[in-house]
C-alpha positions as CSV (number, residue, x, y, z in Angstrom):
1,M,24.0,-45.7,16.8
2,Y,27.1,-46.9,16.1
3,T,28.1,-50.0,13.6
4,N,31.2,-51.8,12.6
5,L,33.2,-50.5,9.8
6,S,36.5,-51.7,8.6
7,R,39.6,-49.4,8.4
8,R,39.0,-49.8,4.4
9,S,35.0,-49.3,4.2
10,F,35.8,-46.2,6.7
11,L,38.3,-44.7,4.3
12,A,36.2,-45.3,1.4
13,A,33.1,-43.5,2.6
14,S,35.1,-40.9,3.9
15,A,36.4,-40.2,0.6
16,A,33.2,-40.2,-0.9
17,V,31.9,-37.8,1.8
18,L,35.0,-35.4,1.3
19,G,34.5,-36.0,-2.7
20,S,30.8,-34.6,-2.6
21,T,31.9,-31.9,-0.3
22,A,34.5,-30.7,-3.4
23,L,31.9,-30.9,-5.8
24,A,29.4,-29.1,-3.5
25,A,31.4,-25.9,-2.8
26,E,32.7,-26.0,-6.7
27,Y,29.1,-25.9,-7.7
28,A,28.6,-23.1,-5.1
29,N,31.3,-21.0,-6.3
30,S,30.4,-21.3,-9.7
31,Q,27.0,-19.4,-9.1
32,P,26.1,-15.8,-8.8
33,A,25.9,-14.5,-5.3
34,N,22.5,-12.9,-5.9
35,P,20.7,-15.6,-8.4
36,Q,17.8,-13.9,-10.2
37,P,15.0,-15.8,-10.8
38,A,14.2,-16.9,-14.4
39,A,12.3,-14.9,-16.7
40,Y,8.6,-15.4,-16.5
41,D,7.1,-17.8,-19.6
42,P,4.0,-16.2,-20.6
43,S,3.2,-20.0,-22.1
44,S,3.2,-21.5,-18.2
45,G,0.4,-19.4,-17.1
46,A,2.2,-17.5,-14.6
47,R,0.6,-14.6,-13.4
48,T,3.1,-11.8,-15.4
49,G,1.9,-8.5,-13.8
50,N,1.2,-7.0,-10.0
51,P,-2.1,-7.9,-9.3
52,I,-4.5,-4.3,-10.2
53,A,-7.0,-3.4,-7.8
54,V,-9.2,0.0,-8.0
55,S,-10.4,2.2,-5.0
56,T,-13.9,2.5,-4.6
57,Y,-13.1,6.3,-4.7
58,S,-13.0,5.7,-8.3
59,F,-16.2,5.5,-8.5
60,W,-17.4,8.1,-5.9
61,Q,-14.3,11.2,-5.8
62,F,-16.3,12.6,-3.3
63,S,-19.5,13.8,-5.7
64,P,-22.5,14.5,-3.8
65,T,-24.4,11.1,-4.5
66,R,-22.1,8.3,-3.2
67,T,-21.6,5.0,-4.8
68,P,-22.5,2.4,-2.2
69,I,-19.7,-0.6,-1.4
70,D,-21.7,-3.1,-3.5
71,Q,-22.4,-1.4,-6.3
72,C,-18.3,-0.8,-6.5
73,I,-17.7,-4.6,-6.0
74,E,-20.3,-5.4,-8.9
75,I,-18.5,-2.2,-11.1
76,A,-14.8,-3.2,-10.3
77,A,-15.9,-7.1,-11.4
78,K,-17.4,-6.3,-14.6
79,M,-14.4,-4.0,-15.2
80,G,-11.8,-6.6,-15.1
81,F,-10.1,-5.8,-11.7
82,D,-8.1,-8.5,-9.7
83,A,-9.2,-6.8,-6.2
84,L,-11.3,-3.6,-4.6
85,E,-9.7,-1.1,-1.9
86,I,-12.4,0.0,0.1
87,L,-12.8,3.9,1.1
88,E,-13.7,3.6,4.8
89,R,-15.3,7.5,4.5
90,Q,-17.6,5.6,1.7
91,F,-20.0,3.7,4.2
92,T,-22.3,5.2,6.0
93,Q,-23.4,4.5,9.3
94,E,-26.0,1.8,8.9
95,E,-23.5,-0.1,6.2
96,L,-21.1,-0.4,9.0
97,D,-23.4,-3.3,10.7
98,N,-22.4,-6.8,10.8
99,A,-25.1,-8.3,8.5
100,Y,-24.0,-5.9,5.6
101,L,-20.4,-6.5,6.1
102,L,-20.9,-10.0,5.7
103,K,-22.7,-9.7,2.6
104,L,-19.7,-7.8,0.9
105,K,-17.2,-10.4,1.5
106,R,-19.5,-12.9,0.2
107,Q,-20.4,-10.8,-2.6
108,A,-16.4,-10.0,-3.6
109,L,-16.0,-13.8,-3.1
110,Q,-18.1,-14.8,-5.4
111,A,-17.2,-11.9,-7.9
112,G,-13.7,-13.2,-8.0
113,L,-12.0,-10.3,-6.4
114,A,-10.2,-9.5,-2.8
115,L,-10.7,-7.0,-0.6
116,C,-7.0,-5.9,-0.4
117,G,-7.0,-2.7,1.5
118,M,-9.0,0.3,3.3
119,S,-7.7,3.6,3.2
120,T,-8.8,5.5,6.3
121,H,-8.1,9.2,7.5
122,Q,-6.6,11.0,10.6
123,A,-5.6,14.0,12.2
124,F,-2.6,13.6,14.6
125,M,-1.3,16.9,14.2
126,R,-3.3,18.8,16.9
127,P,-1.6,20.1,20.6
128,D,-4.7,18.5,22.2
129,P,-4.2,14.9,24.1
130,E,-7.9,13.9,23.9
131,F,-8.1,14.7,20.7
132,R,-5.3,12.6,19.3
133,Q,-6.6,9.7,21.3
134,G,-10.1,9.7,19.8
135,H,-8.1,10.0,16.3
136,V,-6.2,6.4,17.9
137,D,-9.6,4.9,19.1
138,A,-11.6,5.7,15.8
139,T,-8.0,3.9,13.8
140,I,-8.0,1.0,16.2
141,R,-11.9,0.5,15.2
142,S,-10.7,0.7,11.8
143,I,-8.3,-1.8,12.1
144,E,-10.6,-4.3,13.6
145,L,-13.3,-3.3,10.6
146,A,-10.6,-4.3,8.0
147,Y,-10.2,-7.6,10.3
148,K,-13.9,-8.4,9.9
149,L,-13.7,-8.0,6.4
150,G,-10.4,-10.1,5.9
151,I,-8.7,-7.1,4.6
152,P,-4.7,-7.3,5.3
153,I,-3.8,-3.6,5.3
154,I,-5.3,-0.1,6.0
155,R,-4.1,3.1,4.7
156,V,-3.7,5.8,7.6
157,N,-2.1,9.4,7.2
158,T,-0.8,12.2,9.9
159,G,-3.1,14.6,8.9
160,T,-2.5,18.2,8.5
161,W,-2.0,21.0,11.0
162,G,-5.9,22.0,9.5
163,T,-4.6,26.0,9.3
164,T,-5.2,26.0,5.6
165,R,-8.8,26.7,5.3
166,N,-9.3,24.9,2.0
167,F,-7.8,21.9,1.8
168,F,-8.2,21.1,-2.0
169,G,-7.5,24.8,-2.9
170,N,-5.2,26.7,-1.0
171,L,-3.3,23.8,0.3
172,M,-2.6,22.5,-3.1
173,E,-1.9,25.7,-4.4
174,N,1.4,25.7,-1.1
175,R,1.8,22.2,-2.7
176,G,1.0,20.7,0.5
177,M,2.9,23.4,3.0
178,E,1.0,24.7,5.4
179,P,1.9,27.0,8.3
180,P,2.1,25.0,12.1
181,I,-0.5,26.1,15.0
182,E,1.1,28.7,16.6
183,G,3.5,27.8,19.4
184,Y,4.5,24.6,18.0
185,T,6.5,22.9,15.1
186,E,7.2,19.8,13.0
187,E,9.5,18.3,15.6
188,D,6.4,18.7,18.4
189,A,3.9,17.0,15.3
190,F,6.5,14.0,14.6
191,G,6.5,13.1,18.5
192,W,2.6,13.4,18.5
193,A,2.4,11.0,15.5
194,I,4.8,8.5,16.3
195,E,3.4,8.2,19.7
196,A,-0.4,7.8,18.4
197,F,0.6,4.9,15.8
198,E,2.7,3.4,18.6
199,K,-0.5,3.2,20.6
200,I,-2.3,1.5,17.6
201,L,0.3,-1.0,16.9
202,P,-0.8,-3.9,19.2
203,T,-4.1,-4.0,17.5
204,A,-2.7,-4.1,14.3
205,E,-0.2,-7.3,15.3
206,K,-3.2,-8.8,17.3
207,C,-5.8,-9.1,13.7
208,G,-2.8,-9.0,11.4
209,V,-3.2,-6.2,9.9
210,I,-0.6,-4.0,8.3
211,V,-0.9,-0.3,8.8
212,G,0.6,1.3,5.9
213,L,1.6,5.2,6.3
214,E,1.1,6.9,3.2
215,N,3.3,10.0,1.5
216,H,-0.4,11.9,1.8
217,W,0.0,15.6,2.7
218,G,1.2,16.5,6.6
219,L,4.4,14.7,8.0
220,A,4.6,12.3,5.5
221,R,4.6,14.7,2.5
222,T,8.2,14.6,1.7
223,P,10.0,10.7,1.7
224,E,12.2,11.8,4.8
225,G,9.3,12.3,7.0
226,L,7.6,9.1,5.9
227,L,10.2,7.3,6.6
228,R,11.4,9.0,9.6
229,I,8.1,7.6,11.0
230,V,7.9,4.1,9.8
231,N,11.6,3.8,11.2
232,A,10.8,4.7,14.5
233,I,7.9,2.7,14.7
234,D,10.3,-0.4,13.4
235,S,7.5,-3.3,13.1
236,P,6.7,-5.7,10.1
237,W,3.3,-4.2,10.8
238,F,4.0,-0.6,10.5
239,Q,4.9,0.0,6.9
240,A,5.0,2.3,3.8
241,W,1.8,2.8,1.5
242,L,2.6,4.9,-1.5
243,D,0.9,7.3,-3.9
244,T,2.4,7.8,-7.1
245,G,0.3,11.1,-7.4
246,N,1.9,13.0,-3.4
247,F,4.5,13.3,-4.6
248,L,4.2,16.9,-6.7
249,E,8.0,17.0,-7.7
250,D,10.6,14.5,-8.2
251,P,8.1,12.0,-8.1
252,Y,10.3,9.1,-9.2
253,D,13.3,9.9,-7.3
254,R,11.1,10.0,-4.3
255,L,9.2,6.8,-5.4
256,E,12.4,4.8,-5.2
257,Q,13.5,6.1,-1.5
258,V,10.2,4.8,-0.5
259,M,9.6,1.9,-2.6
260,P,12.0,-0.6,-0.3
261,Q,9.8,-0.2,2.6
262,T,6.6,0.0,0.6
263,V,3.9,-3.0,0.7
264,F,1.3,-1.4,-1.1
265,M,0.9,1.2,-3.7
266,H,-2.0,3.6,-5.4
267,A,-1.9,4.7,-8.8
268,K,-3.5,8.2,-9.8
269,T,-4.6,8.7,-13.3
270,Y,-6.3,11.9,-14.4
271,Y,-7.8,11.4,-18.1
272,G,-9.9,14.5,-18.6
273,G,-7.7,16.5,-16.3
274,G,-7.2,16.3,-12.5
275,L,-10.1,17.1,-10.0
276,F,-8.0,19.1,-8.0
277,Y,-4.6,19.0,-10.0
278,T,-3.2,17.2,-12.7
279,L,0.6,15.4,-12.9
280,D,1.9,14.3,-16.2
281,L,3.1,11.0,-14.6
282,D,5.3,8.0,-16.9
283,Y,4.1,5.1,-16.0
284,D,6.7,2.7,-17.9
285,R,9.2,4.9,-15.6
286,I,7.1,3.6,-12.7
287,G,6.3,0.4,-13.5
288,A,10.6,-0.1,-14.5
289,I,11.0,1.4,-10.8
290,L,8.6,-1.4,-9.1
291,R,10.3,-4.0,-11.4
292,K,14.0,-2.6,-9.8
293,F,12.5,-3.2,-6.2
294,D,11.2,-6.5,-7.1
295,Y,7.6,-5.2,-6.1
296,R,4.9,-7.9,-6.9
297,G,2.5,-6.3,-4.6
298,Y,-0.7,-4.2,-5.3
299,V,-0.8,-1.7,-7.6
300,S,-4.4,0.1,-6.6
301,L,-6.1,2.6,-8.8
302,E,-7.3,5.7,-7.7
303,Y,-8.9,7.3,-10.3
304,E,-9.0,11.4,-9.9
305,G,-9.8,12.5,-13.2
306,R,-12.6,14.5,-14.7
307,E,-13.8,12.4,-17.7
308,P,-16.4,9.8,-16.5
309,F,-15.4,7.3,-14.5
310,E,-17.0,4.7,-17.1
311,T,-14.7,5.4,-19.8
312,G,-11.6,7.0,-17.5
313,V,-11.1,3.8,-15.2
314,P,-11.1,0.9,-17.8
315,K,-8.6,3.1,-20.1
316,S,-6.6,3.4,-16.5
317,L,-7.0,-0.6,-15.9
318,A,-5.1,-1.1,-19.6
319,M,-2.6,1.1,-19.0
320,L,-1.8,-0.2,-15.7
321,R,-1.8,-3.6,-16.8
322,R,0.6,-2.6,-19.8
323,T,3.3,-0.9,-18.1
324,M,2.8,-2.7,-14.4
325,V,4.6,-6.0,-15.1
326,F,7.4,-8.4,-14.1
């Protein structure tokens, strides 16, 4: 739509536009290239640290007496956590009934706990394609279970070769290293794992559930191996899930390598000594790494100490509240 303007009016309007443009350009040039957000003012009521979750594993640790998920919700809420991460293996077959799952959702809501993640297990480092397909199918069911519970991310791993008889003994003594199955190499295993995760991805995209590959032995025991798989999949629905206790050497440098692609994090603590091994982790330093990369996501406690969880878990929560700050 056009209007009639006198030459004088046109020139005046043009000058005003040019003047405002110049002022805008001058303002833009005066600003830093990458402006940083202002520091949080605690008096504003803004959240000042990462939300802290706890894994249901922390209340069980594979002991002979299993702790049911509904009991874990109750304990976590009373201890003051923000969220709960579920270990899928902690479910019994009967508890996968739809009525029980819906009860858990309701219970968590009423307790003020987010169900923020679910840890699952895979074994893709096997030459048998039918064996690998069985784990693909199981992982797809895990994604659908997470979707039903309203959980936005699942933890996956590549599995191991299975050539070490005692996982928690010999494998840990060998710092997570084990010989491949005779006749095969890690190059074969990377191909199997990537192929398996590619099969899983369509279900993850459909359900809106992120698949997080953890540095959990096997091919992802190093940052290079983990990122090789994450970058090969190249999807926003397949990212890194970090565990502070699974890089046994140079943990801080390795955490930094993976942090840019991390969407969820496990924080291991070992009060009373570790069940399987103990790492002397500096959480002030780890917190600084999170701030360096502006990580605002969940930090989920995976308590693996010998001290009873009734005291070891609250100590861990207090430490994480102090160190996981923005």
